[in-house]
VODOKE-439476 format. One line per 5 residues: number of its first residue (from 1); their letters; for each residue x, y, z of N, C-alpha, C. Coordinates in steps of 0.02 Angstrom, whole numbers, plus 50000, padded with zeros to 5 digits. Atoms other than C-alpha are relative to their C-alpha. Last residue first. Layout:
<rs>
NUM) A) X:Y:Z:X:Y:Z:X:Y:Z  ... $
</rs>
This chain:
<rs>
318) LNKGT) 50017:49961:50059:50850:48333:49819:49969:49954:49947  49963:50014:50061:50839:48226:49973:49979:50047:49945  50044:50018:50056:50781:48297:50139:50042:49991:49937  49993:50068:50021:50910:48290:50280:49954:49978:49944  50046:50043:49963:50857:48446:50370:50000:49928:49975 $
313) CLYRY) 49985:50005:49928:51001:48561:50325:49954:49954:50039  49928:50007:49987:51020:48567:50136:50014:49984:50073  49970:50051:50043:50842:48536:50076:50075:49991:50012  50035:50064:50001:50740:48621:50212:50040:49946:49963  49996:50032:49935:50863:48761:50246:49969:49930:49998 $
308) LCEIT) 49930:50020:49987:50887:48804:50064:50005:49963:50066  49984:50058:50044:50699:48803:50035:50070:49974:50013  50035:50057:49973:50667:48918:50184:50015:49936:49960  49964:50019:49940:50800:49039:50124:49969:49938:50031  49939:50032:50024:50716:49040:49954:50043:49977:50058 $
303) SLLSR) 50017:50069:50018:50547:49073:50037:50061:49963:49973  49995:50042:49940:50624:49226:50120:49984:49927:49984  49944:50046:50008:50641:49292:49943:50013:49960:50064  50024:50065:50023:50466:49366:49964:50056:49949:49991  50013:50042:49942:50542:49506:50067:49976:49930:49979 $
298) PVIYG) 50071:50013:49993:50617:49580:49909:49986:49951:50057  50021:50047:50052:50797:49628:49946:49926:49988:50008  49951:49995:50054:50872:49776:50041:49987:49951:49943  49998:49932:50028:50734:49817:50166:50049:50007:49942  50063:49984:50034:50684:49636:50206:50000:50069:49969 $
293) FVAVW) 49996:50016:50071:50866:49595:50243:49937:50019:49962  49936:49984:50034:50888:49678:50412:49995:49991:49925  49966:49941:49972:50729:49690:50518:50061:50021:49959  50040:49939:50005:50620:49574:50414:50039:50061:50020  50020:49983:50069:50748:49437:50385:49964:50067:49995 $
288) HKRYC) 49988:49928:50010:50834:49437:50556:49974:50024:49932  50016:49960:49940:50768:49269:50618:50004:50074:49986  50072:50004:49987:50763:49183:50447:49980:50045:50059  50034:49964:50053:50938:49243:50403:49924:50000:50012  49989:49928:49988:51003:49187:50572:49965:50041:49947 $
283) KLLNA) 50044:49982:49944:50925:49014:50547:50006:50074:50016  50067:49993:50028:51010:49006:50376:49948:50016:50054  50002:49940:50041:51178:49039:50457:49930:50012:49973  50005:49943:49955:51144:48909:50590:49999:50066:49963  50066:50002:49970:51110:48775:50457:49989:50061:50046 $
278) LTWPP) 50047:49974:50049:51265:48824:50359:49929:50002:50029  50014:50052:50050:51368:48802:50516:49952:50030:49949  50065:50025:50021:51424:48961:50598:50005:49936:49958  50001:50023:50070:51575:49012:50700:49935:49965:49982  49952:50039:50039:51492:49124:50749:50049:49962:50047 $
273) KLYLI) 49932:49972:50006:51350:49177:50866:50045:49956:49957  49952:50054:49985:51166:49132:50839:50070:50026:49986  50039:50057:49975:51026:49263:50847:50046:49943:50021  49997:50058:50045:51139:49416:50828:49967:49939:50032  50066:50010:50028:51083:49561:50939:49996:49936:49959 $
268) EMWLN) 50047:50010:49945:51237:49560:51051:49931:49983:49974  49988:50065:49971:51353:49533:50903:49952:49984:50058  50025:50054:50043:51274:49679:50808:50010:49931:50031  50043:50045:49961:51293:49805:50950:49981:49936:49962  49960:50039:49953:51442:49892:50871:49960:49950:50041 $
263) GFAIK) 49937:49972:49977:51336:49949:50724:50037:49953:50048  49997:49993:49927:51158:49881:50719:50067:50027:50027  50064:49989:49967:51100:49887:50537:50007:50018:50074  50032:49940:50027:51266:49912:50449:49937:50016:50039  49960:49942:49977:51353:49787:50563:49969:50065:49975 $
258) METEL) 50014:49991:49929:51212:49660:50534:50039:50060:50028  50065:49967:49992:51226:49687:50346:49981:50010:50073  50000:49932:50027:51413:49652:50341:49934:50036:50013  49960:49957:49956:51408:49501:50458:49998:50073:49976  50033:49993:49936:51265:49419:50363:50037:50048:50045 $
253) ICSLA) 50057:49955:50009:51342:49451:50192:49966:50014:50067  49973:49933:50015:51510:49375:50243:49943:50051:49993  49973:49974:49937:51423:49226:50325:50028:50070:49990  50054:49977:49956:51316:49197:50170:50026:50030:50065  50032:49941:50029:51465:49191:50053:49947:50028:50047 $
248) EGLNK) 49952:49945:49999:51568:49073:50163:49968:50065:49973  49991:49976:49932:51418:48961:50194:50047:50059:50005  50060:49962:49983:51378:48948:50009:50005:50029:50070  49997:49936:50036:51556:48897:49972:49940:50044:50016  49942:49961:49977:51558:48762:50108:50001:50069:49967 $
243) ELDPL) 50015:49975:49933:51382:48699:50071:50057:50044:50026  50052:49950:50006:51420:48684:49885:49984:50031:50067  49969:49939:50027:51584:48596:49919:49949:50056:49993  49956:49970:49950:51497:48471:50034:50034:50064:49976  50036:49968:49945:51356:48450:49906:50046:50027:50055 $
238) IDPCR) 50031:49936:50019:51464:48420:49753:49969:50034:50060  49962:49943:49974:51582:48288:49823:49966:50067:49987  50001:49995:49927:51466:48137:49806:50035:50061:50028  49953:49945:49986:51432:48166:49620:50004:50012:50076  49950:49995:50053:51352:48007:49553:50052:50052:50014 $
233) ATLSS) 49965:50063:50006:51258:47961:49712:50056:50004:49948  49952:50006:49946:51213:48142:49750:50039:49935:49997  49948:49947:50001:51136:48168:49579:50052:49989:50054  49936:50031:49982:51044:47999:49571:50057:50051:50003  50001:50023:49931:50869:48074:49577:50066:49971:50023 $
228) DGRAT) 49931:50021:49986:50898:48174:49418:50005:49978:50073  49956:50002:50058:50737:48215:49326:50069:49973:50015  50023:50050:50048:50615:48169:49462:50049:49992:49943  49995:50066:49969:50711:48261:49598:49980:49946:49951  49930:50018:49997:50737:48414:49487:50009:49929:50027 $
223) KKLET) 49979:50014:50069:50553:48420:49446:50072:49977:49998  50028:50065:50017:50514:48406:49632:50018:49980:49929  49960:50051:49967:50634:48548:49668:49974:49930:49985  49936:50006:50035:50551:48658:49538:50043:49945:50031  50012:50030:50065:50379:48624:49610:50065:49989:49962 $
218) DCKSQ) 50013:50071:49990:50437:48657:49787:49990:49964:49934  49937:50031:49981:50512:48824:49736:49992:49925:50008  49958:50003:50060:50355:48876:49644:50066:49964:50015  50029:50049:50045:50249:48831:49795:50042:49991:49937  49985:50066:49971:50365:48925:49912:49974:49945:49954 $
213) QLEIC) 49930:50014:50013:50358:49078:49799:50019:49931:50025  49994:50010:50072:50168:49072:49802:50072:49982:49982  50028:50066:50016:50167:49046:49990:50005:49984:49926  49953:50050:49976:50285:49193:50012:49975:49930:49983  49942:49998:50045:50175:49304:49903:50051:49946:50020 $
208) NQQMN) 50020:50030:50064:50018:49253:49996:50058:49996:49952  50007:50072:49989:50104:49288:50162:49981:49964:49936  49933:50027:49993:50160:49460:50102:49998:49924:50008  49970:49999:50067:49986:49504:50041:50068:49968:50001  50034:50051:50041:49913:49447:50207:50029:49997:49930 $
203) VNLNQ) 49980:50066:49975:50042:49545:50307:49969:49945:49958  49933:50013:50024:50013:49697:50197:50025:49932:50023  50004:50012:50071:49826:49692:50228:50068:49982:49972  50026:50068:50008:49853:49675:50414:49996:49981:49926  49948:50046:49978:49963:49830:50412:49978:49927:49993 $
198) LATVL) 49946:49998:50050:49837:49927:50308:50055:49951:50019  50024:50036:50059:49693:49873:50421:50054:49997:49946  49998:50072:49984:49790:49927:50576:49978:49958:49940  49930:50020:49997:49820:50097:50495:50007:49926:50016  49966:50004:50065:49638:50117:50443:50071:49974:50004 $
193) DAKCF) 49981:50068:50019:49545:50069:50601:50046:49995:49940  49972:50036:49943:49529:50237:50690:50026:49931:49981  49933:49975:49984:49505:50333:50527:50033:49958:50054  49999:49934:49969:49356:50226:50476:50072:50019:50016  49983:49997:49929:49379:50082:50356:49994:50072:50025 $
188) AKVES) 50014:49935:49970:49315:50030:50185:50013:49997:50075  49981:49999:49930:49368:49890:50068:49990:50070:50027  49947:49950:49989:49269:49898:49907:50016:49999:50074  49934:50033:50002:49168:49743:49861:50057:50050:49998  49976:49990:50069:49008:49842:49824:50070:49972:49990 $
183) VTAKN) 50043:50042:50043:48929:49772:49984:50018:50008:49926  49988:50071:49985:49079:49843:50079:49958:49955:49956  49937:50021:50031:49069:50013:49995:50011:49925:50009  50008:50001:50073:48886:50037:50036:50063:49974:49966  50044:50057:50017:48915:49986:50217:49992:49995:49925 $
178) CLNKD) 49961:50061:49992:49063:50105:50233:49959:49939:49981  49958:50003:50061:48952:50242:50161:50046:49940:50004  50043:50022:50054:48826:50203:50299:50038:49995:49934  50012:50072:49996:48961:50211:50431:49957:49975:49943  50072:50008:50013:49021:50385:50380:49985:49925:49997 $
173) DTCLI) 50032:50011:49935:49193:50398:50461:49925:49994:49994  50055:49955:49984:49275:50376:50291:49974:49983:50070  49995:49978:49931:49433:50297:50220:49945:50052:50013  50035:49938:49984:49399:50198:50061:50009:50016:50074  50033:49998:49935:49529:50068:50014:49967:50068:50010 $
168) VVAQP) 50033:49935:49989:49589:50021:49840:49961:49996:50065  50059:50007:49958:49715:49877:49831:49971:50070:50013  50001:49968:49934:49835:49897:49686:49935:49983:50037  49946:50028:49960:49875:49785:49536:50000:50027:50071  50018:50067:49973:49704:49820:49460:50054:49969:50043 $
163) FLNQY) 49939:50027:49970:49747:50006:49443:49985:49932:50032  49940:49968:50028:49622:50087:49325:50065:49968:50025  49993:50019:50070:49479:49967:49364:50065:50027:49970  49990:50072:50001:49499:49982:49553:50011:49976:49928  49929:50012:49988:49522:50168:49525:50016:49926:50009 $
158) QLCCQ) 49961:49980:50058:49351:50179:49443:50075:49985:50011  50007:50052:50051:49269:50078:49582:50040:50017:49937  49965:50061:49977:49337:50195:49717:49998:49946:49946  49928:49986:50004:49282:50351:49620:50040:49938:50020  49982:50006:50071:49108:50276:49598:50074:50012:49990 $
153) LVRDD) 49995:50072:50014:49098:50254:49787:50020:49988:49927  49939:50022:49966:49134:50440:49812:50012:49926:49985  49944:49973:50039:49003:50481:49680:50067:49982:50031  49991:50042:50060:48878:50364:49762:50059:50024:49959  49973:50064:49978:48900:50454:49928:50016:49955:49941 $
148) NNEDS) 49929:49992:49991:48875:50619:49837:50034:49938:50028  49987:50024:49932:48706:50568:49770:50075:50000:50012  50034:49952:49955:48655:50669:49618:50008:49979:50073  49955:49944:49990:48784:50579:49508:49967:50056:50042  50030:49933:50011:48686:50420:49534:50052:50055:50010 $
143) LGYIK) 49999:49959:49939:48773:50252:49514:49977:50071:49984  50064:49968:49987:48718:50149:49364:49997:50042:50062  50041:50041:49956:48870:50034:49370:49934:50034:50020  49991:50072:50002:48979:50169:49294:49953:49967:50049  50045:50039:49957:48952:50351:49247:50015:49926:49992 $
138) QSALQ) 50014:50066:50030:49101:50444:49174:49958:49959:50049  50058:49995:50045:49090:50626:49229:49981:49933:49970  50060:50001:49959:49207:50593:49377:49936:50003:49958  50009:50068:49975:49346:50548:49256:49935:49995:50040  50014:50044:50057:49328:50710:49160:49987:49929:50023 $
133) MSQGW) 50069:49990:50018:49314:50811:49322:49981:49953:49942  50016:49944:50044:49480:50738:49377:49926:50004:49986  50041:50025:50055:49507:50629:49528:49979:50059:49957  50070:49978:50002:49643:50712:49629:49965:49967:49942  50030:49988:50066:49805:50626:49672:49929:50025:50008 $
128) LKSDQ) 50069:49976:49995:49913:50629:49828:49975:50017:49930  50035:50039:49950:50074:50527:49847:49929:50027:50014  50016:50067:50024:50156:50582:49685:49961:49959:50050  49976:50048:49950:50149:50766:49736:49977:49930:49979  50005:50067:50031:50113:50864:49577:50031:49947:50046 $
123) NKLCM) 49931:50026:50004:50174:51025:49663:50002:49930:49968  49959:49951:50035:50008:51113:49627:50071:49973:49989  50016:50004:50071:49912:50956:49676:50044:50048:49959  49980:50066:50026:49999:50943:49844:49988:49994:49925  49927:50001:50006:49987:51131:49876:50024:49933:49973 $
118) YIFQV) 49977:49954:50052:49801:51135:49837:50075:49996:49990  50010:50033:50065:49765:50981:49942:50027:50043:49944  49957:50059:50002:49842:51062:50097:49994:49965:49932  49932:49977:50011:49760:51231:50064:50048:49941:49993  49995:49977:50069:49588:51152:50045:50072:50020:49984 $
113) APIAK) 50005:50060:50042:49609:51057:50208:50007:50018:49927  49935:50033:50002:49671:51216:50294:50000:49936:49958  49948:49957:50031:49511:51308:50239:50068:49967:50000  49995:50013:50072:49389:51166:50277:50057:50039:49968  49965:50063:50011:49421:51167:50464:50009:49985:49926 $
108) DRVHQ) 49931:49992:49978:49378:51351:50482:50041:49937:49992  49962:49959:50047:49222:51327:50375:50073:50005:50020  49942:50039:50022:49158:51183:50482:50044:50040:49952  49955:50017:49945:49042:51293:50587:50059:49956:49979  49957:49945:49979:48965:51376:50434:50052:49978:50052 $
103) LMRGK) 49992:50013:49929:48896:51217:50358:50051:50050:50028  50044:50054:49977:48824:51249:50185:50004:49989:50075  50066:49998:50031:48888:51410:50107:49952:49948:50029  50052:49996:49949:49034:51437:50225:49930:49998:49973  50035:49937:50008:49154:51476:50082:49943:50008:50051 $
98) KLNDL) 49952:49947:49985:49272:51339:50138:49966:50069:49996  49996:49994:49927:49125:51219:50141:50046:50057:50021  50061:49968:49975:49095:51254:49957:50001:50009:50076  50002:49931:50026:49274:51220:49903:49939:50037:50027  49953:49960:49961:49278:51068:50018:50001:50073:49976 $
93) EQLVV) 50027:49988:49934:49120:50997:49941:50046:50044:50042  50056:49953:50005:49185:51018:49764:49972:50017:50069  49971:49934:50017:49354:50937:49804:49944:50052:49996  49970:49975:49938:49261:50795:49890:50032:50069:49988  50055:49974:49959:49152:50773:49735:50026:50026:50067 $
88) WPIIL) 50021:49935:50025:49309:50759:49628:49945:50030:50044  50052:50000:50052:49373:50615:49735:49981:50072:49980  50052:49954:49979:49538:50640:49830:49947:50002:49945  50043:49977:50055:49651:50488:49808:49946:50046:50029  50066:49978:49979:49797:50456:49927:49961:50026:49939 $
83) ALRGV) 50020:49934:50026:49947:50354:49872:49929:50015:50024  50070:49980:49991:50038:50210:49958:49988:50068:49969  50012:49933:50026:50201:50117:49929:49925:50014:49997  49963:49980:50059:50217:49964:50042:49982:50071:49977  50044:49982:50056:50154:49943:50219:50041:50025:49942 $
78) GPIDE) 50031:50058:50029:50253:49848:50351:49955:50013:49941  49962:50062:49996:50290:50000:50455:49961:49941:49971  50031:50042:49950:50187:50149:50392:50038:49934:50002  50007:50070:50018:50297:50272:50299:49968:49962:50058  49962:50048:49961:50264:50454:50339:49987:49929:49977 $
73) CKLSR) 49928:49984:49992:50216:50596:50223:50041:49946:50034  49965:49984:50062:50047:50548:50152:50076:50003:50008  50011:50056:50044:49974:50459:50303:50037:50011:49934  49952:50052:49980:50051:50593:50414:49994:49938:49956  49931:49977:50012:49962:50731:50320:50050:49944:50016 $
68) VFELH) 49990:50005:50072:49798:50633:50319:50071:50022:49982  49994:50071:50015:49810:50610:50508:50013:49990:49925  49932:50019:49979:49842:50796:50527:50013:49926:49987  49952:49977:50049:49685:50831:50424:50071:49979:50018  49936:50033:49985:49574:50724:50534:50054:50020:49950 $
63) SIMIN) 49991:50017:49929:49404:50809:50551:50070:49974:50017  50021:49947:49954:49386:50902:50386:50021:49985:50072  49961:49939:50014:49486:50790:50270:49983:50055:50050  49931:50013:49978:49412:50635:50353:50043:50061:49989  49999:49996:49927:49234:50702:50336:50069:49986:50029 $
58) TDIVV) 50000:49931:49976:49264:50738:50151:50005:50003:50076  50065:49967:50001:49310:50559:50105:50005:50069:50033  50015:49961:49940:49487:50500:50066:49933:50037:49993  50047:49948:50020:49518:50360:49941:49976:50036:50063  50048:49983:49948:49671:50260:49993:49958:50059:49977 $
53) LVNLG) 50030:49935:50013:49768:50175:49852:49946:50012:50053  50058:49980:49960:49886:50033:49900:49977:50070:49979  50043:50057:49985:50012:49933:49795:49939:50018:50042  50058:49979:49961:50118:50061:49701:49956:49939:50015  49998:50029:49933:50286:49991:49647:49941:50016:50044 $
48) STFAE) 49950:50053:49993:50293:50108:49497:50003:49976:50073  50031:50062:49978:50130:50208:49495:50049:49943:50009  50043:49993:49941:50196:50386:49491:49977:49933:50026  49959:49982:49942:50342:50350:49374:49958:50003:50064  49956:50056:49984:50234:50256:49250:50041:50014:50062 $
43) ASINL) 50041:50053:49971:50099:50389:49257:50042:49940:50019  50018:49983:49931:50227:50526:49233:49960:49945:50033  49939:50001:49959:50304:50447:49079:49982:50012:50073  49975:50069:49995:50135:50407:49000:50060:49995:50046  50046:50045:49965:50055:50575:49039:50029:49931:50010 $
38) DQEPL) 49964:50029:49943:50199:50693:48998:49961:49943:50033  49935:50023:50022:50141:50738:48822:50040:49968:50056  50003:50062:50039:49960:50742:48881:50068:49974:49980  49995:49984:50071:49990:50869:49019:50007:49937:49959  49932:49985:50022:49937:50789:49184:50000:50021:49927 $
33) DIEMS) 49970:50048:50046:49754:50801:49235:50070:50022:49981  49977:50059:49963:49718:50908:49389:50033:49950:49953  49991:50050:50053:49708:51077:49302:50030:49938:50033  49932:50020:50018:49645:51178:49450:49999:49951:49942  49979:49960:50057:49473:51261:49453:50070:49981:49977 $
28) TLEGC) 50033:50026:50060:49403:51123:49564:50015:50042:49938  49984:50070:50012:49530:51162:49700:49971:49976:49934  49932:50010:50023:49526:51353:49690:50017:49927:49986  49948:49961:49967:49339:51371:49695:50068:49980:49976  50025:49962:49942:49171:51297:49647:50052:50045:50031 $
23) TQVVP) 49942:49983:49959:49188:51218:49476:49979:50049:50053  49997:49933:49969:49030:51139:49407:50064:50007:50040  49959:49954:50039:49052:50993:49287:50008:50068:50032  49931:50023:50004:48993:50861:49411:50045:50052:49966  49986:50034:50063:48836:50959:49450:50074:49982:49995 $
18) LVMRK) 49974:49954:50051:48827:50999:49635:50008:49962:49935  50000:50026:50068:48732:50917:49778:50022:50054:49951  49932:49997:50026:48786:50979:49950:50004:49973:49928  49977:49931:49994:48615:51024:50019:50070:50009:49971  49977:49973:50065:48552:50859:49950:50017:50074:50004 $
13) QVRAV) 50049:49948:50017:48458:50819:50112:50018:50036:49935  50066:50032:50006:48556:50656:50124:49947:50051:49977  50001:50040:50061:48720:50746:50087:49931:49969:49989  49998:49954:50057:48688:50881:50217:49998:49963:49934  50067:49971:50007:48636:50747:50342:49998:50047:49940 $
8) HLDEV) 50045:50053:50025:48800:50653:50314:49930:50027:49988  49985:50010:50071:48902:50812:50330:49955:49947:49970  50023:49941:50037:48816:50856:50494:50012:49992:49925  50074:50002:50004:48838:50680:50562:49973:50057:49959  50018:50056:50044:49024:50678:50520:49925:49996:49990 $
3) IQM) 49987:49978:50068:49044:50851:50596:49981:49945:49951  50053:49955:50020:48959:50793:50755:50009:50023:49929  50050:50036:50040:49076:50643:50767:49944:50046:49977 $
</rs>
């Protein structure tokens, strides 16, 4: 925590203030923006399926570099596609810290952080982006470019505007910056809380998606019921045949995917053993959805399984 306090004091005393347009070393001298002819293609490829952007503050890069490496390289269970954002002011601070100009005792920690970011940007790693000088020069919401905390916060707000489909989260161990972010409607967490926050965030997003799908499903079923309430009376053989054919297809898929996921142990892990009724098949899908089927089809389709179970297996009328 001493490094966090030292960096905070340096910012407050404006010992780390630099003009936005000033380059300080190898990071801020790099061409961060993509070539214009490749911008649209690359942006589409980089952001496809992206749902979380984590803005990394200087104190995290200095004190928890291995955590940042793992955040970039390893998938977090239950969390979708994620990218790290390094604000321009953080690049400037790291370049200066590496030279020992402001805080000599963190120089040795700044050097590997600079090298890590440099290699990611050089290789155009899709999971780590740098805020460009051009973007950092754009003032929004009256934030001061002489206050480095405000410049980090400005980066968060800019990426909220640029990527409205994604959740932007600030990761910093500076409690006061967390406070500023929170009152500015930017989610902010310290290193110790970030992974749990990401997992909880994904659970909430997943639940909202399932509820939305469920609502759509219920609406469509109600329309069907209003439009053709005499379906089963006029066609008494349709539902038994539908259940039989659906059961055969679902049982084949269930057995195949369980064998792929668990090999020879699949029968021991299986929630309900065959022979299956349609109701038991759907119960197995519900039980094993996240572990088996959630990785091959959108997890939101669980609401479809719920609908099938409710209207084919619990006696509710279509």
